[in-house]
N, C-alpha and C positions, 0 to 999 in steps of 0.2 A: 375484562382482563382476568386471566386465570391466576390462581395462587400457586400453581405448580412451579417447582424449580426444575430447570432443565439440565440434563447431563450432556456435556460436550465431550466428544471423543477427539483426541488430538493425535494425529499421525505425523511424526517428525518432532524430535526433541532437541533441535538445535536452539539457537538464540531466540528465534521467533516463537517456536512452540513453547519453550519454557517461560518466555515473557507473557504469553497469553495465559498460561496456567496460573502464574502468580497473580494475575489480575482477575481471572475467573473465580478463584477461591475467595476473593474479597467482595464479590458482587452478590447482591441479595437474590438475584433471579436464577443463579446457577448452583447446582450441587457440585460436590467434588468431582473433578473430571477423571476420565480414564484415558490411557495413552499407550503408545507403542513406538519404538524406534528399532531398526535393525542393529544399531550399535549399542551393546550392553553398557558401555561407559556413559553414553548419553542418557540411558534410562537411569543409571545410578546417580548421575548429576541431577536429574530432574527430581528424583526421590529425595535427595539430600536437601534440595531447595523447598520441596513441598511434600512432606511425609504422608499427607493424606491422599496423595495421588495413587490411583490404581494402575499398575503396569500390567497390561494384558499380553497374551502370548504372540499375537500377530495383528496385522492391520484389519483382517476380516473380523477378528474378535472385537476390536474397537468399533468398527462399523455396525456390527450386530447389536452391540450393547448401548451405544449412545443414542440420544434423541436427535443430535445433529453432529456432523463431522467437520472438524477444522483441519485442513490439509496444510502442513507447514514444512513439507519436504523441499529439497531442491526442485527447480521447475521441471526437470526431466520427468518427474513422477506425478506431477499435478493431475494430468489428464487421466492416468490410470486409476488413481484413487477416487477421483471425481466420478468416473464411470462405474466403479465398484459400489460407491455410495448410492449413486442414482439407481443402480440395478435393484437395490433392496428398498427403494422408496424413501430414503432418508435425505433431509436437506443438506446441501453442500455449501460449506463456508471455506473458501480457498484463499491461499496466498496468491499474489500475482507474481509473474504473468501466468496465464492459464496453461502455458506449455512453452516448448521451444520451437514449435513449427506453427506458423500462422494458419495454414490450411487445416491442420489438425485441431487447432483451437476454434476455428470457425465451425468445424464439424461437431465439436463438443458443445458449443453454444446452441447449435441447432438441436442436438439431442436433448439437452437440458430443457429447452423450451418446448420441444415436441412432447416430451414426457411429463411436462408440468412440474418438474422438480424445482422446489424453491432453491434459490442460489444467490449468494452474495460473495464479494471479493474484498479482501482486507487492505484497502487503501487507508492507511492509519490516520490521515487527516480528515477523513470523510465527515465525521461528526464533531470535529473540534470547534471550540468556540470561535477561534480566529477565522476559520473558513466560513462558518455560519454567519458571523457578523459581517464579514466582507460581502457575502452574497446578499444579505439583507440590505446593505447600504448601496450596492450596485443597483439592485432592483428598485429601491426607493428613489434613486437619483441623488442620494446624499453625496456620492463621489463625483457627480457630474458626468460628463462624457468620458468614457474610458478611451484613452488615447494610446495606450500601449501596455505591454507586460514584459518584464525582464525576469528571467530565471537564471540564477547563477549558483553553481556548486563548485567547490574545490576541496580536494582531499590530499593531505600531505602523503598519505599512503593508502593505496587501495589493493586489497581490502583493508579496512581499518583494523587496528590492533585487536579490538574486541570481537572481530569476525574471523580470527585466525583458524578456528575449527571448521569454518565453511570454505574450504579450499576451492570449491567450484566457482566462487565469486571472482576469481582472477582469470578465468578462462573465457574465451570468446563465444563458445557454444551456448553457455547458460548465464554467464556472469556479466560483470561490468557495472559501473555506476549508472549508466543510462537506463538500464533495465531496473536496477535495484533502487535508485534514488530519484532520478529525474522523472521516472514514470509516475511517482506520487504527485509531482507538481504539474505534470501534463494532465493527469486526472483532474486536479483542482482547477486548472485553466479551463478545461472543457465544461466542468460543472458551473463555473462562474460565467463563461462567455459563449458556450455552445461548441459545436464540432470544430476541430482545428484541421486546417489543410497545410501540409508540409510544402513549403516553397523551395527550400534548399537545405542541404546538410553537408557538413565536412567533418567526418570522424578521422582521428589519427590513431593508428594502431602501432603496437610494439613490433620489433623486428621478428619476434617469434610469432608465427601466424596462429598459434594456438591460444595466445593471450589476448586479453580484452583491450578496449580503447584506453588511451591516456588523455585524449582531448576530444572535444566535440563542440561544434558551433552549428546552430540551425536557425532558420527563419520560418515562422509559421504565420498563418492568418486565421483569426477567429471572427468571422462575420465582419470583416473590415478592420479589425483591431490587430495591429502587428505585434507579434510575440517573438522575442529573441531568447535563445537558449545558449548558454555558455557553460561548459564543463571542463575541468582539468584535474589532473592528479600529479603529485610530485612537487618537490620544493618545500623548503622550511616555512613554517607558519601555521596559524590555526586553520582548522577546517571552516568552510563557509557553506551555508545552505540557506538560500533565501529566494523569495519571489516578491517582486514589487508590481503592484497594480497601479498604474499612473492614471489618476482622474483629474479632470479640469478644475474641480473644486477641492478635492482632497484625495490623497493617495494613501494606499495601504501597503505595508511591507510585512510579509510573513517571514520570520527568521527563526532559526533553530527549531524548525518543524512546527511548533505549537504557539510561539509567541507572536504578538502583533503590535506594530507601531503604525502611527498615522501622521500625516503632515498636511497642513494647508498652505505650505510654502516656506514655513520655518523649520526648525529642528524637528527631528522625529520624536514623537511622544508615545510613551507606552500606553497601550489601550487596555491591557488586562493586568494592571499593576496589583489589583486586589487579590488576584488568584496566585496563591503561593506555589502551586505545582501545576503548571499548565499541561505537562505531559500526563500526570496522573489523572487530571480532570478529563483529558481527551480520551484516555483509555476507558474511563468510566462511562463517558457519553457514548463511545463506540459500543460498549457492551449493553448499555440501555437500548440502543437501536438493534443490536443482535436479538435481544429478548423480544422486542416488538416485532421483528421480522419473523421469528420462529412461531410467535403467537398469532401471526396473521394481521398484526396492526400496522399502521403507517410507520414508515422509517425512512431514513435518508441515506442508506448505504448503497453502494454501487452494485449492479448486477454483473453477471458474467459477460453480458453483451457490452456493458460499459467498459469492462476490463479488456475486452477484445478490441474495442476502438483505441484504447491506449496502446495495447500490444502492437497493433498494426502501425501506429504512428512511430513507436519506438524502433521497430524493426526496419521501417523505411529510413529513419534517421541513421541507424547503424550501417545501412547499406550505402549511404551517401548519395549525392546527386542534387 
């Protein structure tokens, strides 16, 4: 293992870009990052949060300066910045999805692989303790036979209040919670159980054809395991984000992204009660794996090809059928 600290270049300073920066500066393997966003206010907000951040003149300056490039723009520009990063031989660390067109994303994955460009995609639960423990217990047989998976999300408002600056999230071409939220759980499902096949899907869209889905229900199959997906937005009440893996001996429920409960038939019991901040722990574990990836060591983060499999599934769900 090298003692070198790595400089991450961040392109895009919305919520995800700034959240990544605040975690990078706390991590021992990374130096202060450099960044750029076309919006001067986004740059000012990032500097206010992280004064040690270096704001550069343009995206190419970030790509040329950094050891690896994290792409946190809206999806429409993911492919462009990935290709520009690949062209100068730098590792690509992208937000999902890879783009807004499945055929173009397939071409991007092929180009990344043909060029030998190291690549990972930021599914935020990839290295979390909750997912790792669930995977270990499935593989060991501790949960018994996996008889089903239920994924349920509900949002009183979409986009959520803290996403107000990301207006693209409300539109059908790039946004919607199926791409933004359900994709994370579809990745986790395939990591735990293998490739998923879409059996049926019923999305419900708003009257304005430019706007994203309000409801979706879908049925999938993972090597014989039935997976149900249910999403909705609107209506008073708390948001809900959870995934339950039903086992014949014990079941696991991932809720609020990073928390884990289990049951052997009785009430749900907290599995990670000793961890005061499961979200903070998950970000730390994610960056531990980013460091391992860029140093050529073993890691558990998804590749662009893994992200492509999720994108193909998501777009098929949104198309219905």
